[in-house]
N, CA, C, O and CB atoms as a CASP TS submission, in Angstrom:
PFRMAT TS
TARGET T0000
AUTHOR 0000-0000-0000
METHOD Language model
MODEL 1
PARENT N/A
ATOM      1  N   MET     1      -8.544 136.476 173.852  1.00  0.00           N
ATOM      2  CA  MET     1      -9.708 135.581 173.938  1.00  0.00           C
ATOM      3  C   MET     1      -9.739 134.635 172.730  1.00  0.00           C
ATOM      4  O   MET     1      -9.927 133.428 172.882  1.00  0.00           O
ATOM      5  CB  MET     1     -11.030 136.405 174.015  1.00  0.00           C
ATOM      6  N   LYS     2      -9.554 135.190 171.552  1.00  0.00           N
ATOM      7  CA  LYS     2      -9.594 134.347 170.354  1.00  0.00           C
ATOM      8  C   LYS     2      -8.464 133.324 170.381  1.00  0.00           C
ATOM      9  O   LYS     2      -8.654 132.175 169.983  1.00  0.00           O
ATOM     10  CB  LYS     2      -9.500 135.209 169.079  1.00  0.00           C
ATOM     11  N   LYS     3      -7.296 133.737 170.849  1.00  0.00           N
ATOM     12  CA  LYS     3      -6.153 132.812 170.885  1.00  0.00           C
ATOM     13  C   LYS     3      -6.448 131.659 171.848  1.00  0.00           C
ATOM     14  O   LYS     3      -6.152 130.503 171.546  1.00  0.00           O
ATOM     15  CB  LYS     3      -4.850 133.558 171.312  1.00  0.00           C
ATOM     16  N   ASP     4      -7.028 131.974 172.999  1.00  0.00           N
ATOM     17  CA  ASP     4      -7.339 130.918 173.972  1.00  0.00           C
ATOM     18  C   ASP     4      -8.332 129.921 173.361  1.00  0.00           C
ATOM     19  O   ASP     4      -8.181 128.710 173.525  1.00  0.00           O
ATOM     20  CB  ASP     4      -7.921 131.532 175.286  1.00  0.00           C
ATOM     21  N   ILE     5      -9.329 130.430 172.668  1.00  0.00           N
ATOM     22  CA  ILE     5     -10.334 129.547 172.061  1.00  0.00           C
ATOM     23  C   ILE     5      -9.679 128.662 171.004  1.00  0.00           C
ATOM     24  O   ILE     5      -9.960 127.466 170.935  1.00  0.00           O
ATOM     25  CB  ILE     5     -11.490 130.376 171.432  1.00  0.00           C
ATOM     26  N   ALA     6      -8.810 129.243 170.184  1.00  0.00           N
ATOM     27  CA  ALA     6      -8.127 128.469 169.137  1.00  0.00           C
ATOM     28  C   ALA     6      -7.287 127.371 169.777  1.00  0.00           C
ATOM     29  O   ALA     6      -7.282 126.235 169.301  1.00  0.00           O
ATOM     30  CB  ALA     6      -7.234 129.391 168.255  1.00  0.00           C
ATOM     31  N   GLN     7      -6.580 127.699 170.848  1.00  0.00           N
ATOM     32  CA  GLN     7      -5.732 126.701 171.507  1.00  0.00           C
ATOM     33  C   GLN     7      -6.595 125.582 172.081  1.00  0.00           C
ATOM     34  O   GLN     7      -6.244 124.408 171.958  1.00  0.00           O
ATOM     35  CB  GLN     7      -4.879 127.355 172.626  1.00  0.00           C
ATOM     36  N   SER     8      -7.715 125.928 172.704  1.00  0.00           N
ATOM     37  CA  SER     8      -8.571 124.900 173.301  1.00  0.00           C
ATOM     38  C   SER     8      -9.100 123.973 172.206  1.00  0.00           C
ATOM     39  O   SER     8      -9.144 122.757 172.392  1.00  0.00           O
ATOM     40  CB  SER     8      -9.748 125.547 174.087  1.00  0.00           C
ATOM     41  N   HIS     9      -9.500 124.537 171.071  1.00  0.00           N
ATOM     42  CA  HIS     9      -9.997 123.703 169.975  1.00  0.00           C
ATOM     43  C   HIS     9      -8.872 122.831 169.433  1.00  0.00           C
ATOM     44  O   HIS     9      -9.092 121.660 169.124  1.00  0.00           O
ATOM     45  CB  HIS     9     -10.594 124.576 168.847  1.00  0.00           C
ATOM     46  N   ALA    10      -7.673 123.386 169.314  1.00  0.00           N
ATOM     47  CA  ALA    10      -6.534 122.620 168.787  1.00  0.00           C
ATOM     48  C   ALA    10      -6.236 121.453 169.717  1.00  0.00           C
ATOM     49  O   ALA    10      -5.870 120.372 169.257  1.00  0.00           O
ATOM     50  CB  ALA    10      -5.274 123.524 168.627  1.00  0.00           C
ATOM     51  N   GLU    11      -6.389 121.663 171.026  1.00  0.00           N
ATOM     52  CA  GLU    11      -6.102 120.586 171.979  1.00  0.00           C
ATOM     53  C   GLU    11      -7.220 119.541 171.978  1.00  0.00           C
ATOM     54  O   GLU    11      -6.961 118.352 172.164  1.00  0.00           O
ATOM     55  CB  GLU    11      -5.916 121.160 173.398  1.00  0.00           C
ATOM     56  N   GLU    12      -8.450 119.980 171.771  1.00  0.00           N
ATOM     57  CA  GLU    12      -9.577 119.047 171.811  1.00  0.00           C
ATOM     58  C   GLU    12      -9.686 118.223 170.525  1.00  0.00           C
ATOM     59  O   GLU    12     -10.180 117.096 170.557  1.00  0.00           O
ATOM     60  CB  GLU    12     -10.876 119.810 172.046  1.00  0.00           C
ATOM     61  N   ALA    13      -9.232 118.769 169.406  1.00  0.00           N
ATOM     62  CA  ALA    13      -9.369 118.068 168.124  1.00  0.00           C
ATOM     63  C   ALA    13      -8.711 116.689 168.156  1.00  0.00           C
ATOM     64  O   ALA    13      -9.369 115.700 167.834  1.00  0.00           O
ATOM     65  CB  ALA    13      -8.760 118.904 167.000  1.00  0.00           C
ATOM     66  N   PRO    14      -7.425 116.590 168.536  1.00  0.00           N
ATOM     67  CA  PRO    14      -6.769 115.270 168.541  1.00  0.00           C
ATOM     68  C   PRO    14      -7.485 114.290 169.464  1.00  0.00           C
ATOM     69  O   PRO    14      -7.613 113.110 169.136  1.00  0.00           O
ATOM     70  CB  PRO    14      -5.303 115.405 168.970  1.00  0.00           C
ATOM     71  N   ARG    15      -7.948 114.764 170.602  1.00  0.00           N
ATOM     72  CA  ARG    15      -8.643 113.873 171.541  1.00  0.00           C
ATOM     73  C   ARG    15      -9.915 113.341 170.902  1.00  0.00           C
ATOM     74  O   ARG    15     -10.223 112.155 171.012  1.00  0.00           O
ATOM     75  CB  ARG    15      -8.972 114.608 172.865  1.00  0.00           C
ATOM     76  N   GLY    16     -10.661 114.230 170.228  1.00  0.00           N
ATOM     77  CA  GLY    16     -11.900 113.804 169.585  1.00  0.00           C
ATOM     78  C   GLY    16     -11.614 112.772 168.507  1.00  0.00           C
ATOM     79  O   GLY    16     -12.325 111.774 168.395  1.00  0.00           O
ATOM     80  N   MET    17     -10.583 113.006 167.721  1.00  0.00           N
ATOM     81  CA  MET    17     -10.226 112.060 166.666  1.00  0.00           C
ATOM     82  C   MET    17      -9.840 110.723 167.277  1.00  0.00           C
ATOM     83  O   MET    17     -10.256 109.674 166.786  1.00  0.00           O
ATOM     84  CB  MET    17      -9.073 112.610 165.801  1.00  0.00           C
ATOM     85  N   SER    18      -9.051 110.750 168.342  1.00  0.00           N
ATOM     86  CA  SER    18      -8.601 109.499 168.960  1.00  0.00           C
ATOM     87  C   SER    18      -9.810 108.741 169.514  1.00  0.00           C
ATOM     88  O   SER    18      -9.903 107.522 169.364  1.00  0.00           O
ATOM     89  CB  SER    18      -7.561 109.778 170.091  1.00  0.00           C
ATOM     90  N   LEU    19     -10.729 109.458 170.150  1.00  0.00           N
ATOM     91  CA  LEU    19     -11.912 108.787 170.705  1.00  0.00           C
ATOM     92  C   LEU    19     -12.741 108.183 169.578  1.00  0.00           C
ATOM     93  O   LEU    19     -13.209 107.049 169.684  1.00  0.00           O
ATOM     94  CB  LEU    19     -12.773 109.778 171.537  1.00  0.00           C
ATOM     95  N   GLU    20     -12.923 108.940 168.497  1.00  0.00           N
ATOM     96  CA  GLU    20     -13.706 108.418 167.375  1.00  0.00           C
ATOM     97  C   GLU    20     -13.025 107.189 166.782  1.00  0.00           C
ATOM     98  O   GLU    20     -13.683 106.215 166.419  1.00  0.00           O
ATOM     99  CB  GLU    20     -13.896 109.502 166.290  1.00  0.00           C
ATOM    100  N   THR    21     -11.689 107.250 166.689  1.00  0.00           N
ATOM    101  CA  THR    21     -10.943 106.106 166.135  1.00  0.00           C
ATOM    102  C   THR    21     -11.113 104.890 167.030  1.00  0.00           C
ATOM    103  O   THR    21     -11.343 103.782 166.544  1.00  0.00           O
ATOM    104  CB  THR    21      -9.439 106.447 165.978  1.00  0.00           C
ATOM    105  N   ILE    22     -10.997 105.099 168.355  1.00  0.00           N
ATOM    106  CA  ILE    22     -11.130 103.979 169.296  1.00  0.00           C
ATOM    107  C   ILE    22     -12.532 103.379 169.198  1.00  0.00           C
ATOM    108  O   ILE    22     -12.693 102.159 169.201  1.00  0.00           O
ATOM    109  CB  ILE    22     -10.841 104.444 170.753  1.00  0.00           C
ATOM    110  N   ILE    23     -13.544 104.243 169.111  1.00  0.00           N
ATOM    111  CA  ILE    23     -14.925 103.753 169.026  1.00  0.00           C
ATOM    112  C   ILE    23     -15.122 102.967 167.725  1.00  0.00           C
ATOM    113  O   ILE    23     -15.725 101.893 167.730  1.00  0.00           O
ATOM    114  CB  ILE    23     -15.935 104.936 169.104  1.00  0.00           C
ATOM    115  N   ALA    24     -14.608 103.508 166.607  1.00  0.00           N
ATOM    116  CA  ALA    24     -14.755 102.830 165.314  1.00  0.00           C
ATOM    117  C   ALA    24     -14.064 101.472 165.353  1.00  0.00           C
ATOM    118  O   ALA    24     -14.626 100.469 164.913  1.00  0.00           O
ATOM    119  CB  ALA    24     -14.173 103.696 164.170  1.00  0.00           C
ATOM    120  N   VAL    25     -12.841 101.446 165.884  1.00  0.00           N
ATOM    121  CA  VAL    25     -12.091 100.182 165.961  1.00  0.00           C
ATOM    122  C   VAL    25     -12.838  99.192 166.857  1.00  0.00           C
ATOM    123  O   VAL    25     -12.913  98.004 166.543  1.00  0.00           O
ATOM    124  CB  VAL    25     -10.646 100.424 166.504  1.00  0.00           C
ATOM    125  N   GLY    26     -13.387  99.678 167.967  1.00  0.00           N
ATOM    126  CA  GLY    26     -14.113  98.793 168.882  1.00  0.00           C
ATOM    127  C   GLY    26     -15.355  98.216 168.213  1.00  0.00           C
ATOM    128  O   GLY    26     -15.643  97.028 168.355  1.00  0.00           O
ATOM    129  N   VAL    27     -16.090  99.055 167.485  1.00  0.00           N
ATOM    130  CA  VAL    27     -17.305  98.573 166.809  1.00  0.00           C
ATOM    131  C   VAL    27     -16.944  97.516 165.773  1.00  0.00           C
ATOM    132  O   VAL    27     -17.554  96.449 165.724  1.00  0.00           O
ATOM    133  CB  VAL    27     -18.065  99.747 166.134  1.00  0.00           C
ATOM    134  N   PHE    28     -15.935  97.824 164.938  1.00  0.00           N
ATOM    135  CA  PHE    28     -15.536  96.848 163.913  1.00  0.00           C
ATOM    136  C   PHE    28     -14.998  95.587 164.575  1.00  0.00           C
ATOM    137  O   PHE    28     -15.209  94.483 164.073  1.00  0.00           O
ATOM    138  CB  PHE    28     -14.470  97.451 162.960  1.00  0.00           C
ATOM    139  N   GLY    29     -14.307  95.743 165.694  1.00  0.00           N
ATOM    140  CA  GLY    29     -13.755  94.580 166.396  1.00  0.00           C
ATOM    141  C   GLY    29     -14.875  93.677 166.901  1.00  0.00           C
ATOM    142  O   GLY    29     -14.821  92.457 166.746  1.00  0.00           O
ATOM    143  N   TRP    30     -15.894  94.294 167.510  1.00  0.00           N
ATOM    144  CA  TRP    30     -17.010  93.488 168.014  1.00  0.00           C
ATOM    145  C   TRP    30     -17.739  92.804 166.861  1.00  0.00           C
ATOM    146  O   TRP    30     -18.163  91.654 166.983  1.00  0.00           O
ATOM    147  CB  TRP    30     -17.993  94.363 168.822  1.00  0.00           C
ATOM    148  N   MET    31     -17.887  93.524 165.722  1.00  0.00           N
ATOM    149  CA  MET    31     -18.552  92.931 164.558  1.00  0.00           C
ATOM    150  C   MET    31     -17.744  91.736 164.060  1.00  0.00           C
ATOM    151  O   MET    31     -18.307  90.691 163.733  1.00  0.00           O
ATOM    152  CB  MET    31     -18.727  93.981 163.423  1.00  0.00           C
ATOM    153  N   ALA    32     -16.410  91.896 164.004  1.00  0.00           N
ATOM    154  CA  ALA    32     -15.548  90.800 163.542  1.00  0.00           C
ATOM    155  C   ALA    32     -15.671  89.611 164.497  1.00  0.00           C
ATOM    156  O   ALA    32     -15.787  88.468 164.057  1.00  0.00           O
ATOM    157  CB  ALA    32     -14.062  91.266 163.439  1.00  0.00           C
ATOM    158  N   LEU    33     -15.646  89.883 165.798  1.00  0.00           N
ATOM    159  CA  LEU    33     -15.765  88.790 166.782  1.00  0.00           C
ATOM    160  C   LEU    33     -17.118  88.092 166.618  1.00  0.00           C
ATOM    161  O   LEU    33     -17.198  86.866 166.688  1.00  0.00           O
ATOM    162  CB  LEU    33     -15.606  89.332 168.242  1.00  0.00           C
ATOM    163  N   GLY    34     -18.171  88.869 166.403  1.00  0.00           N
ATOM    164  CA  GLY    34     -19.496  88.277 166.228  1.00  0.00           C
ATOM    165  C   GLY    34     -19.529  87.370 165.008  1.00  0.00           C
ATOM    166  O   GLY    34     -20.079  86.270 165.059  1.00  0.00           O
ATOM    167  N   VAL    35     -18.937  87.834 163.909  1.00  0.00           N
ATOM    168  CA  VAL    35     -18.915  87.019 162.684  1.00  0.00           C
ATOM    169  C   VAL    35     -18.119  85.747 162.924  1.00  0.00           C
ATOM    170  O   VAL    35     -18.534  84.668 162.503  1.00  0.00           O
ATOM    171  CB  VAL    35     -18.311  87.816 161.496  1.00  0.00           C
ATOM    172  N   VAL    36     -16.980  85.861 163.596  1.00  0.00           N
ATOM    173  CA  VAL    36     -16.138  84.680 163.864  1.00  0.00           C
ATOM    174  C   VAL    36     -16.889  83.692 164.757  1.00  0.00           C
ATOM    175  O   VAL    36     -16.893  82.489 164.494  1.00  0.00           O
ATOM    176  CB  VAL    36     -14.794  85.100 164.536  1.00  0.00           C
ATOM    177  N   MET    37     -17.522  84.204 165.812  1.00  0.00           N
ATOM    178  CA  MET    37     -18.250  83.313 166.723  1.00  0.00           C
ATOM    179  C   MET    37     -19.397  82.631 165.986  1.00  0.00           C
ATOM    180  O   MET    37     -19.632  81.438 166.182  1.00  0.00           O
ATOM    181  CB  MET    37     -18.787  84.096 167.945  1.00  0.00           C
ATOM    182  N   MET    38     -20.123  83.380 165.131  1.00  0.00           N
ATOM    183  CA  MET    38     -21.220  82.780 164.367  1.00  0.00           C
ATOM    184  C   MET    38     -20.663  81.719 163.426  1.00  0.00           C
ATOM    185  O   MET    38     -21.255  80.651 163.264  1.00  0.00           O
ATOM    186  CB  MET    38     -22.001  83.863 163.570  1.00  0.00           C
ATOM    187  N   GLY    39     -19.516  82.017 162.801  1.00  0.00           N
ATOM    188  CA  GLY    39     -18.899  81.052 161.887  1.00  0.00           C
ATOM    189  C   GLY    39     -18.523  79.782 162.628  1.00  0.00           C
ATOM    190  O   GLY    39     -18.769  78.679 162.139  1.00  0.00           O
ATOM    191  N   LEU    40     -17.929  79.929 163.804  1.00  0.00           N
ATOM    192  CA  LEU    40     -17.543  78.746 164.581  1.00  0.00           C
ATOM    193  C   LEU    40     -18.786  77.968 164.998  1.00  0.00           C
ATOM    194  O   LEU    40     -18.785  76.737 164.984  1.00  0.00           O
ATOM    195  CB  LEU    40     -16.716  79.151 165.830  1.00  0.00           C
ATOM    196  N   GLY    41     -19.843  78.684 165.368  1.00  0.00           N
ATOM    197  CA  GLY    41     -21.065  78.005 165.787  1.00  0.00           C
ATOM    198  C   GLY    41     -21.699  77.242 164.632  1.00  0.00           C
ATOM    199  O   GLY    41     -22.180  76.124 164.813  1.00  0.00           O
ATOM    200  N   ILE    42     -21.702  77.847 163.440  1.00  0.00           N
ATOM    201  CA  ILE    42     -22.301  77.187 162.270  1.00  0.00           C
ATOM    202  C   ILE    42     -21.447  75.994 161.863  1.00  0.00           C
ATOM    203  O   ILE    42     -21.967  74.912 161.592  1.00  0.00           O
ATOM    204  CB  ILE    42     -22.446  78.182 161.082  1.00  0.00           C
ATOM    205  N   TRP    43     -20.130  76.200 161.822  1.00  0.00           N
ATOM    206  CA  TRP    43     -19.254  75.101 161.392  1.00  0.00           C
ATOM    207  C   TRP    43     -19.049  74.146 162.558  1.00  0.00           C
ATOM    208  O   TRP    43     -18.344  73.146 162.421  1.00  0.00           O
ATOM    209  CB  TRP    43     -17.880  75.640 160.874  1.00  0.00           C
TER
END
């Protein structure tokens, strides 16, 4: 039982990290696009 739980956590960890990374990159990407669009609009 303990081994199965450890394996499930080991498999879920990379997925969680990848999802968090994708979300972080997406948020920063949208922020960058917003800043660029505002800059183009102002200039």
